[in-house]
ChimeraX commands (.cxc) that place a marker at each C-alpha (Angstrom):
marker #1 position 34.29,12.87,-27.00 radius 0.5
marker #1 position 31.01,12.50,-25.16 radius 0.5
marker #1 position 30.69,12.27,-21.40 radius 0.5
marker #1 position 29.81,8.56,-21.57 radius 0.5
marker #1 position 32.84,7.84,-23.74 radius 0.5
marker #1 position 35.03,9.70,-21.31 radius 0.5
marker #1 position 33.95,8.02,-18.12 radius 0.5
marker #1 position 34.95,4.38,-17.90 radius 0.5
marker #1 position 35.44,0.94,-19.35 radius 0.5
marker #1 position 35.53,-2.31,-17.41 radius 0.5
marker #1 position 38.73,-4.12,-18.33 radius 0.5
marker #1 position 38.60,-6.85,-15.72 radius 0.5
marker #1 position 35.92,-8.43,-13.53 radius 0.5
marker #1 position 36.26,-11.19,-10.95 radius 0.5
marker #1 position 34.00,-12.90,-8.42 radius 0.5
marker #1 position 35.34,-12.52,-4.89 radius 0.5
marker #1 position 32.57,-14.57,-3.25 radius 0.5
marker #1 position 29.46,-16.37,-4.41 radius 0.5
marker #1 position 26.55,-18.49,-3.18 radius 0.5
marker #1 position 23.68,-20.21,-5.01 radius 0.5
marker #1 position 20.56,-21.64,-3.36 radius 0.5
marker #1 position 20.62,-25.46,-3.67 radius 0.5
marker #1 position 17.04,-25.61,-5.04 radius 0.5
marker #1 position 16.40,-22.16,-6.53 radius 0.5
marker #1 position 19.07,-21.18,-9.12 radius 0.5
marker #1 position 17.68,-17.65,-9.47 radius 0.5
marker #1 position 18.43,-17.03,-5.79 radius 0.5
marker #1 position 22.13,-16.23,-5.66 radius 0.5
marker #1 position 24.51,-13.67,-4.22 radius 0.5
marker #1 position 27.93,-12.64,-5.51 radius 0.5
marker #1 position 30.48,-9.99,-4.64 radius 0.5
marker #1 position 32.21,-8.65,-7.75 radius 0.5
marker #1 position 35.45,-6.75,-8.19 radius 0.5
marker #1 position 35.48,-4.49,-11.24 radius 0.5
marker #1 position 38.67,-2.85,-12.43 radius 0.5
marker #1 position 37.83,0.19,-14.54 radius 0.5
marker #1 position 39.97,2.26,-16.86 radius 0.5
marker #1 position 39.14,5.93,-17.28 radius 0.5
marker #1 position 39.78,8.43,-20.03 radius 0.5
marker #1 position 39.61,12.17,-19.44 radius 0.5
marker #1 position 37.28,14.25,-21.59 radius 0.5
marker #1 position 40.27,15.66,-23.46 radius 0.5
marker #1 position 41.22,12.12,-24.47 radius 0.5
marker #1 position 44.19,11.72,-22.15 radius 0.5
marker #1 position 44.52,8.62,-19.98 radius 0.5
marker #1 position 43.61,8.70,-16.32 radius 0.5
marker #1 position 44.51,6.24,-13.61 radius 0.5
marker #1 position 42.52,3.04,-13.26 radius 0.5
marker #1 position 40.05,2.48,-10.42 radius 0.5
marker #1 position 38.68,-0.56,-8.60 radius 0.5
marker #1 position 35.05,-0.92,-7.52 radius 0.5
marker #1 position 33.11,-3.60,-5.68 radius 0.5
marker #1 position 29.50,-4.54,-6.37 radius 0.5
marker #1 position 26.86,-6.85,-4.93 radius 0.5
marker #1 position 25.23,-9.02,-7.61 radius 0.5
marker #1 position 21.94,-10.84,-7.00 radius 0.5
marker #1 position 20.50,-10.67,-10.51 radius 0.5
marker #1 position 17.69,-8.46,-11.69 radius 0.5
marker #1 position 14.01,-8.34,-10.84 radius 0.5
marker #1 position 10.50,-7.50,-11.99 radius 0.5
marker #1 position 7.71,-5.60,-10.26 radius 0.5
marker #1 position 4.06,-4.87,-11.03 radius 0.5
marker #1 position 1.76,-2.00,-10.19 radius 0.5
marker #1 position -1.42,-4.07,-10.19 radius 0.5
marker #1 position -4.49,-1.89,-10.69 radius 0.5
marker #1 position -7.98,-3.37,-10.42 radius 0.5
marker #1 position -9.78,-0.98,-12.74 radius 0.5
marker #1 position -13.40,-1.91,-12.01 radius 0.5
marker #1 position -12.90,-1.06,-8.32 radius 0.5
marker #1 position -10.03,1.48,-8.70 radius 0.5
marker #1 position -8.05,-0.66,-6.28 radius 0.5
marker #1 position -4.28,-1.20,-6.05 radius 0.5
marker #1 position -3.01,-4.64,-5.00 radius 0.5
marker #1 position -0.04,-4.49,-2.63 radius 0.5
marker #1 position 2.04,-7.00,-0.68 radius 0.5
marker #1 position 3.05,-6.83,2.97 radius 0.5
marker #1 position 6.06,-8.94,3.93 radius 0.5
marker #1 position 9.19,-9.11,6.08 radius 0.5
marker #1 position 12.35,-7.78,4.39 radius 0.5
marker #1 position 15.65,-8.95,5.88 radius 0.5
marker #1 position 17.70,-6.10,4.36 radius 0.5
marker #1 position 15.91,-3.48,6.45 radius 0.5
marker #1 position 14.76,-5.94,9.15 radius 0.5
marker #1 position 11.13,-4.87,9.09 radius 0.5
marker #1 position 7.78,-5.39,7.43 radius 0.5
marker #1 position 7.49,-3.50,4.13 radius 0.5
marker #1 position 4.45,-2.69,2.00 radius 0.5
marker #1 position 5.35,-3.14,-1.67 radius 0.5
marker #1 position 4.01,-3.81,-5.11 radius 0.5
marker #1 position 4.27,-7.49,-6.17 radius 0.5
marker #1 position 7.81,-8.33,-7.28 radius 0.5
marker #1 position 10.28,-11.15,-7.78 radius 0.5
marker #1 position 13.59,-12.18,-9.26 radius 0.5
marker #1 position 14.22,-12.94,-12.92 radius 0.5
marker #1 position 15.21,-16.47,-13.80 radius 0.5
marker #1 position 18.36,-16.86,-15.91 radius 0.5
marker #1 position 17.70,-15.51,-19.45 radius 0.5
marker #1 position 14.00,-15.03,-18.66 radius 0.5
marker #1 position 11.90,-12.42,-20.42 radius 0.5
marker #1 position 10.74,-9.78,-17.89 radius 0.5
marker #1 position 7.13,-9.91,-19.13 radius 0.5
marker #1 position 7.01,-13.67,-18.56 radius 0.5
marker #1 position 8.58,-13.25,-15.12 radius 0.5
marker #1 position 6.18,-10.53,-13.99 radius 0.5
marker #1 position 3.13,-12.56,-14.98 radius 0.5
marker #1 position 4.44,-15.51,-12.96 radius 0.5
marker #1 position 5.21,-13.39,-9.90 radius 0.5
marker #1 position 1.85,-11.62,-9.98 radius 0.5
marker #1 position -0.01,-14.94,-10.00 radius 0.5
marker #1 position 2.13,-16.47,-7.25 radius 0.5
marker #1 position 1.85,-13.46,-4.98 radius 0.5
marker #1 position -1.65,-12.15,-5.67 radius 0.5
marker #1 position -3.59,-14.87,-7.52 radius 0.5
marker #1 position -4.45,-12.73,-10.57 radius 0.5
marker #1 position -4.12,-15.05,-13.56 radius 0.5
marker #1 position -5.29,-12.89,-16.46 radius 0.5
marker #1 position -4.88,-9.21,-17.30 radius 0.5
marker #1 position -6.74,-6.49,-19.17 radius 0.5
marker #1 position -3.43,-4.94,-20.24 radius 0.5
marker #1 position 0.28,-4.97,-19.41 radius 0.5
marker #1 position 2.52,-1.96,-20.00 radius 0.5
marker #1 position 6.21,-1.40,-19.24 radius 0.5
marker #1 position 6.70,1.67,-17.03 radius 0.5
marker #1 position 10.46,1.80,-16.50 radius 0.5
marker #1 position 13.62,-0.06,-15.49 radius 0.5
marker #1 position 15.24,1.20,-12.31 radius 0.5
marker #1 position 18.81,0.89,-11.01 radius 0.5
marker #1 position 18.00,-0.08,-7.44 radius 0.5
marker #1 position 21.29,0.96,-5.82 radius 0.5
marker #1 position 23.79,1.82,-8.58 radius 0.5
marker #1 position 26.62,2.68,-6.23 radius 0.5
marker #1 position 27.00,-0.88,-5.05 radius 0.5
marker #1 position 24.41,-3.24,-6.57 radius 0.5
marker #1 position 23.92,-4.66,-10.08 radius 0.5
marker #1 position 20.15,-5.10,-9.68 radius 0.5
marker #1 position 17.83,-3.62,-12.29 radius 0.5
marker #1 position 14.10,-3.71,-11.51 radius 0.5
marker #1 position 11.80,-3.85,-14.56 radius 0.5
marker #1 position 8.46,-2.35,-13.53 radius 0.5
marker #1 position 5.12,-2.87,-15.27 radius 0.5
marker #1 position 1.67,-1.32,-14.99 radius 0.5
marker #1 position -0.90,-4.12,-15.13 radius 0.5
marker #1 position -4.65,-3.45,-15.38 radius 0.5
marker #1 position -6.92,-6.20,-14.13 radius 0.5
marker #1 position -10.56,-6.72,-13.14 radius 0.5
marker #1 position -11.75,-8.22,-9.86 radius 0.5
marker #1 position -12.88,-11.34,-11.76 radius 0.5
marker #1 position -9.30,-11.95,-12.95 radius 0.5
marker #1 position -8.28,-13.27,-9.54 radius 0.5
marker #1 position -8.27,-17.05,-10.04 radius 0.5
marker #1 position -5.66,-18.20,-7.50 radius 0.5
marker #1 position -5.03,-17.78,-3.80 radius 0.5
marker #1 position -1.80,-15.78,-3.97 radius 0.5
marker #1 position 0.29,-15.33,-0.87 radius 0.5
marker #1 position 3.59,-16.44,-2.42 radius 0.5
marker #1 position 5.40,-19.78,-2.33 radius 0.5
marker #1 position 6.34,-21.35,0.99 radius 0.5
marker #1 position 9.09,-23.26,-0.87 radius 0.5
marker #1 position 10.75,-19.88,-1.53 radius 0.5
marker #1 position 10.26,-18.63,2.05 radius 0.5
marker #1 position 7.50,-16.24,0.99 radius 0.5
marker #1 position 5.01,-15.30,3.69 radius 0.5
marker #1 position 2.88,-12.58,2.15 radius 0.5
marker #1 position -0.23,-10.66,3.10 radius 0.5
marker #1 position -2.16,-9.34,0.10 radius 0.5
marker #1 position -3.57,-5.84,0.56 radius 0.5
marker #1 position -6.35,-4.34,-1.56 radius 0.5
marker #1 position -6.43,-0.56,-1.16 radius 0.5
marker #1 position -8.23,2.24,-3.00 radius 0.5
marker #1 position -5.73,3.72,-5.43 radius 0.5
marker #1 position -6.05,7.17,-3.85 radius 0.5
marker #1 position -5.26,5.72,-0.41 radius 0.5
marker #1 position -2.24,3.80,-1.68 radius 0.5
marker #1 position -0.85,6.97,-3.27 radius 0.5
marker #1 position -1.21,8.87,0.00 radius 0.5
marker #1 position 0.90,6.20,1.74 radius 0.5
marker #1 position 4.04,7.32,-0.12 radius 0.5
marker #1 position 3.68,10.83,1.35 radius 0.5
marker #1 position 4.54,11.58,4.97 radius 0.5
marker #1 position 1.28,13.48,5.74 radius 0.5
marker #1 position 2.71,14.79,8.98 radius 0.5
marker #1 position 4.38,11.53,9.95 radius 0.5
marker #1 position 8.12,11.17,10.45 radius 0.5
marker #1 position 8.21,8.69,7.55 radius 0.5
marker #1 position 5.68,7.64,4.90 radius 0.5
marker #1 position 3.93,4.30,5.36 radius 0.5
marker #1 position 5.49,3.06,2.10 radius 0.5
marker #1 position 9.25,3.53,1.72 radius 0.5
marker #1 position 10.20,0.76,-0.74 radius 0.5
marker #1 position 11.86,2.49,-3.70 radius 0.5
marker #1 position 10.22,0.60,-6.57 radius 0.5
marker #1 position 6.80,0.96,-4.95 radius 0.5
marker #1 position 7.25,4.69,-4.36 radius 0.5
marker #1 position 8.30,5.15,-8.00 radius 0.5
marker #1 position 5.33,3.14,-9.30 radius 0.5
marker #1 position 2.76,4.98,-7.17 radius 0.5
marker #1 position 4.27,8.35,-8.12 radius 0.5
marker #1 position 3.87,7.28,-11.76 radius 0.5
marker #1 position 0.20,6.42,-11.11 radius 0.5
marker #1 position -0.35,9.69,-9.26 radius 0.5
marker #1 position 1.10,11.63,-12.18 radius 0.5
marker #1 position -1.11,9.74,-14.64 radius 0.5
marker #1 position -4.21,10.64,-12.63 radius 0.5
marker #1 position -3.22,14.29,-12.23 radius 0.5
marker #1 position -2.54,14.70,-15.95 radius 0.5
marker #1 position -6.06,13.61,-16.94 radius 0.5
marker link #1:1,2 radius 0.2
marker link #1:2,3 radius 0.2
marker link #1:3,4 radius 0.2
marker link #1:4,5 radius 0.2
marker link #1:5,6 radius 0.2
marker link #1:6,7 radius 0.2
marker link #1:7,8 radius 0.2
marker link #1:8,9 radius 0.2
marker link #1:9,10 radius 0.2
marker link #1:10,11 radius 0.2
marker link #1:11,12 radius 0.2
marker link #1:12,13 radius 0.2
marker link #1:13,14 radius 0.2
marker link #1:14,15 radius 0.2
marker link #1:15,16 radius 0.2
marker link #1:16,17 radius 0.2
marker link #1:17,18 radius 0.2
marker link #1:18,19 radius 0.2
marker link #1:19,20 radius 0.2
marker link #1:20,21 radius 0.2
marker link #1:21,22 radius 0.2
marker link #1:22,23 radius 0.2
marker link #1:23,24 radius 0.2
marker link #1:24,25 radius 0.2
marker link #1:25,26 radius 0.2
marker link #1:26,27 radius 0.2
marker link #1:27,28 radius 0.2
marker link #1:28,29 radius 0.2
marker link #1:29,30 radius 0.2
marker link #1:30,31 radius 0.2
marker link #1:31,32 radius 0.2
marker link #1:32,33 radius 0.2
marker link #1:33,34 radius 0.2
marker link #1:34,35 radius 0.2
marker link #1:35,36 radius 0.2
marker link #1:36,37 radius 0.2
marker link #1:37,38 radius 0.2
marker link #1:38,39 radius 0.2
marker link #1:39,40 radius 0.2
marker link #1:40,41 radius 0.2
marker link #1:41,42 radius 0.2
marker link #1:42,43 radius 0.2
marker link #1:43,44 radius 0.2
marker link #1:44,45 radius 0.2
marker link #1:45,46 radius 0.2
marker link #1:46,47 radius 0.2
marker link #1:47,48 radius 0.2
marker link #1:48,49 radius 0.2
marker link #1:49,50 radius 0.2
marker link #1:50,51 radius 0.2
marker link #1:51,52 radius 0.2
marker link #1:52,53 radius 0.2
marker link #1:53,54 radius 0.2
marker link #1:54,55 radius 0.2
marker link #1:55,56 radius 0.2
marker link #1:56,57 radius 0.2
marker link #1:57,58 radius 0.2
marker link #1:58,59 radius 0.2
marker link #1:59,60 radius 0.2
marker link #1:60,61 radius 0.2
marker link #1:61,62 radius 0.2
marker link #1:62,63 radius 0.2
marker link #1:63,64 radius 0.2
marker link #1:64,65 radius 0.2
marker link #1:65,66 radius 0.2
marker link #1:66,67 radius 0.2
marker link #1:67,68 radius 0.2
marker link #1:68,69 radius 0.2
marker link #1:69,70 radius 0.2
marker link #1:70,71 radius 0.2
marker link #1:71,72 radius 0.2
marker link #1:72,73 radius 0.2
marker link #1:73,74 radius 0.2
marker link #1:74,75 radius 0.2
marker link #1:75,76 radius 0.2
marker link #1:76,77 radius 0.2
marker link #1:77,78 radius 0.2
marker link #1:78,79 radius 0.2
marker link #1:79,80 radius 0.2
marker link #1:80,81 radius 0.2
marker link #1:81,82 radius 0.2
marker link #1:82,83 radius 0.2
marker link #1:83,84 radius 0.2
marker link #1:84,85 radius 0.2
marker link #1:85,86 radius 0.2
marker link #1:86,87 radius 0.2
marker link #1:87,88 radius 0.2
marker link #1:88,89 radius 0.2
marker link #1:89,90 radius 0.2
marker link #1:90,91 radius 0.2
marker link #1:91,92 radius 0.2
marker link #1:92,93 radius 0.2
marker link #1:93,94 radius 0.2
marker link #1:94,95 radius 0.2
marker link #1:95,96 radius 0.2
marker link #1:96,97 radius 0.2
marker link #1:97,98 radius 0.2
marker link #1:98,99 radius 0.2
marker link #1:99,100 radius 0.2
marker link #1:100,101 radius 0.2
marker link #1:101,102 radius 0.2
marker link #1:102,103 radius 0.2
marker link #1:103,104 radius 0.2
marker link #1:104,105 radius 0.2
marker link #1:105,106 radius 0.2
marker link #1:106,107 radius 0.2
marker link #1:107,108 radius 0.2
marker link #1:108,109 radius 0.2
marker link #1:109,110 radius 0.2
marker link #1:110,111 radius 0.2
marker link #1:111,112 radius 0.2
marker link #1:112,113 radius 0.2
marker link #1:113,114 radius 0.2
marker link #1:114,115 radius 0.2
marker link #1:115,116 radius 0.2
marker link #1:116,117 radius 0.2
marker link #1:117,118 radius 0.2
marker link #1:118,119 radius 0.2
marker link #1:119,120 radius 0.2
marker link #1:120,121 radius 0.2
marker link #1:121,122 radius 0.2
marker link #1:122,123 radius 0.2
marker link #1:123,124 radius 0.2
marker link #1:124,125 radius 0.2
marker link #1:125,126 radius 0.2
marker link #1:126,127 radius 0.2
marker link #1:127,128 radius 0.2
marker link #1:128,129 radius 0.2
marker link #1:129,130 radius 0.2
marker link #1:130,131 radius 0.2
marker link #1:131,132 radius 0.2
marker link #1:132,133 radius 0.2
marker link #1:133,134 radius 0.2
marker link #1:134,135 radius 0.2
marker link #1:135,136 radius 0.2
marker link #1:136,137 radius 0.2
marker link #1:137,138 radius 0.2
marker link #1:138,139 radius 0.2
marker link #1:139,140 radius 0.2
marker link #1:140,141 radius 0.2
marker link #1:141,142 radius 0.2
marker link #1:142,143 radius 0.2
marker link #1:143,144 radius 0.2
marker link #1:144,145 radius 0.2
marker link #1:145,146 radius 0.2
marker link #1:146,147 radius 0.2
marker link #1:147,148 radius 0.2
marker link #1:148,149 radius 0.2
marker link #1:149,150 radius 0.2
marker link #1:150,151 radius 0.2
marker link #1:151,152 radius 0.2
marker link #1:152,153 radius 0.2
marker link #1:153,154 radius 0.2
marker link #1:154,155 radius 0.2
marker link #1:155,156 radius 0.2
marker link #1:156,157 radius 0.2
marker link #1:157,158 radius 0.2
marker link #1:158,159 radius 0.2
marker link #1:159,160 radius 0.2
marker link #1:160,161 radius 0.2
marker link #1:161,162 radius 0.2
marker link #1:162,163 radius 0.2
marker link #1:163,164 radius 0.2
marker link #1:164,165 radius 0.2
marker link #1:165,166 radius 0.2
marker link #1:166,167 radius 0.2
marker link #1:167,168 radius 0.2
marker link #1:168,169 radius 0.2
marker link #1:169,170 radius 0.2
marker link #1:170,171 radius 0.2
marker link #1:171,172 radius 0.2
marker link #1:172,173 radius 0.2
marker link #1:173,174 radius 0.2
marker link #1:174,175 radius 0.2
marker link #1:175,176 radius 0.2
marker link #1:176,177 radius 0.2
marker link #1:177,178 radius 0.2
marker link #1:178,179 radius 0.2
marker link #1:179,180 radius 0.2
marker link #1:180,181 radius 0.2
marker link #1:181,182 radius 0.2
marker link #1:182,183 radius 0.2
marker link #1:183,184 radius 0.2
marker link #1:184,185 radius 0.2
marker link #1:185,186 radius 0.2
marker link #1:186,187 radius 0.2
marker link #1:187,188 radius 0.2
marker link #1:188,189 radius 0.2
marker link #1:189,190 radius 0.2
marker link #1:190,191 radius 0.2
marker link #1:191,192 radius 0.2
marker link #1:192,193 radius 0.2
marker link #1:193,194 radius 0.2
marker link #1:194,195 radius 0.2
marker link #1:195,196 radius 0.2
marker link #1:196,197 radius 0.2
marker link #1:197,198 radius 0.2
marker link #1:198,199 radius 0.2
marker link #1:199,200 radius 0.2
marker link #1:200,201 radius 0.2
marker link #1:201,202 radius 0.2
marker link #1:202,203 radius 0.2
marker link #1:203,204 radius 0.2
marker link #1:204,205 radius 0.2
marker link #1:205,206 radius 0.2
view
């Protein structure tokens, strides 16, 4: 028996509480109860366990790299979960049954105004907070040129998005995930840190 086979199996799931935005179906929040059965590695039965999880769907994110200027496009916006302004890569929620590549192209245009790409590559899918959240963030590396910006960006006011678009040299953006003598780095958002670490590693390996 492998470790994964030994760990757990969900045998019951229920929604304890839920809310859906009246105009935006992809904006929802649910609290789930998951009853899990467990089998020991020797095959014997173990007692069941109950867990609770916050479900808000999954998301997409884009490390947007303007290759002719070696610039990274970032977003600065208020985040209610941490009650402060965060600097992040462009991101947004997946619609129901939506392909992540379709979603990330939509979100990039809405938030930054870039309407065409040189290339789009999947980097990774991240469990954002696996101890208590169902969210998976699908992250992409998108290469663009400065002439690919055809829209204004800034997000959608109808979705309560108030965004500042930042254009930073890639080397400067990478430095912002390191503390450099500060108490905390300038960028602390998990998906953004992971994406810029990926870019840093790509540059170091050349």
